[in-house]
N, C-alpha and C positions, 0 to 999 in steps of 0.2 A: 136817133132814138129807136126807130123801127128795126134798123140793122142790129143794134145791141140786143134787143129783145129776141129777135130771131136767132142770133148767134148764141145767146144764153140758152134758149130753148133747145137748139140743136146739140149743144154741148151736154145738156142734161139728158137728152135722148141717147147720145152715144155712151155716156157714163152708165146709164141704166142698162143699156144693152150689154155692156162689158161687165156688169155685175158690181159697179161702183156706185149704185144709186142709193146706198144707205139702207137697203132692205135688210131684214133680219134673217134671211135664209143663207146658210153656208153654201159653198160650192158643192159639197157632197149632197146636201138636201136638194139643191137645184138639179143635180144630175139624176137623182132618184125620181124627180118629178117629170123628167124628160123621157119620152118613150124610147125604148132601145131601138137602135138602127139595125137594119139588115144589111148584109153584104152580098154583092153580086160576085160570083166566082164562075170560072169556066167549067164546062162539063168534065174536062180532064182533071181539074182540081177536085171536083166532086167525086170522081172515080177513085182518085188517090186516097181521099179521105175515107171512102167506103171500104177500101182495101185494108187500111191500117187502124181504123177506129171501130168501136162498137157502141151500142146504145143510142144510135141516131135513128131518126125516122125519115124515110123518103116520102114526101107528099106529092102526089099527082093531083093537080088542081084543075084538071080538065073535066069534061062531062063523063058520065058513066059509059056512054057509047064509045067515046074516044079511049078511055081506060081499057075497056073490053077488047078493043081492036089491037092493043099491044101496049104494054107498060114495062117499066124497069122492074126487074125481079125484086121482090120485097116491098115495092111501093104500095102505099096506102092511099085510097081514093078519098079526097076531101075537096069537092068542087069549089072553086073560088066563089061562086055565087052563094054557097052555104056558109061562108065565113062572114059573120056579121058582128054586132057589138058585144057578143058574149064569147067566152073562151070555149072552143070545141071540146066536148066531153073526152074525146080520144087523146087530147093533148094535155095531160095533167101536169107535167113538169115544165115549168117556165125556163129551166136551164138546160133542157134536152136539146141536142142539135137537131134542127129541122132543115132538111135539104129539099128544096121546093123546085118543081119543074112543071111545065105545061106543054103545049105544042111548039110555040115559037119563043116563049119567054115573057110575053106581055102579061098574061094572067098570073104567071109566077111572081112577077114584080108587084102586081096589085095585091096578091095574097100575102106576100112577104111583108109588104108595108102594113097591111091590116093586122097580121099576127104580131108584128113588132109593136104596134100601137096597143095591142091587147096585153103586152107585158112579156112576151117571149123574147129572150135575150140572145139566143144563138140561132139566128135565122139566116139561111143562105139560099139565095136564088141562083140556080145554075142553068137557067134558061129553058130551052125547049128540047123535046124529044127528037126534033128534027136534026139537031146537032149532036145527039147522043151517039157515040160510036160503040157502046157496049151492047150487050144482049137485051132483047125485048121478049117478054112472054105474053101469051094470050090466055 
């Protein structure tokens, strides 16, 4: 009897997780409810995108001191610590391509995750300035 109840319970959990639980949300509605995911790309992929595309924003999520010591040309400073539960004023378009980097890639990943959860749909973490082979400006 116990095994039957546990098996039935587990089957119900699996069906619910797969979207077969009888809820009234369509797959499209469920997708809208899910935060957009960000993608991790290499710095080479980011450079190629910067060369062929327009309308993107390069976000440096390091501290002001780190930014001032050398940053990627055209990068905008938005420290990771300043990204909280509200959308940053400077990022008005949820569909704009955001290319994010920091020193080594850790804070860029944290920032990319937070921005994705805030509804930004084209978020790319390309790691850190330590692996950047392009130009830096001060």
